[in-house]
C-alpha positions, 0 to 999 in steps of 0.5 A: 534883650534888645537888638543892637542897632547901628544908627548910621546904617538906619539913617542911610537906609531911611534916606535910600528908601526915601530917594527910591520913593521919589525916583519911582514917582518921577518914573511914573510922571516923566518916564516914557519908552523909546517907542513912545518918544519915537511915535510922538516925534513921527506924529509931530513930523507928519503934522508939520509936513501936512501943514506945510504942504497945505498952506494957502500962501507959500513963505517967500525966500526973499532975503 
């Protein structure tokens, strides 16, 4: 005999699996750890400070 299948549950399970697949792809594309974000921010700040300290002409504050 054939197994009885609830089509509503199958449809929901299929949609959930598809959503999980998309979420896994997004995690690999966009996901970064907190340490990676902090390191990137510190590197950018260090580069900005270096450039500001080594300017040939200082920006004037005449407003």
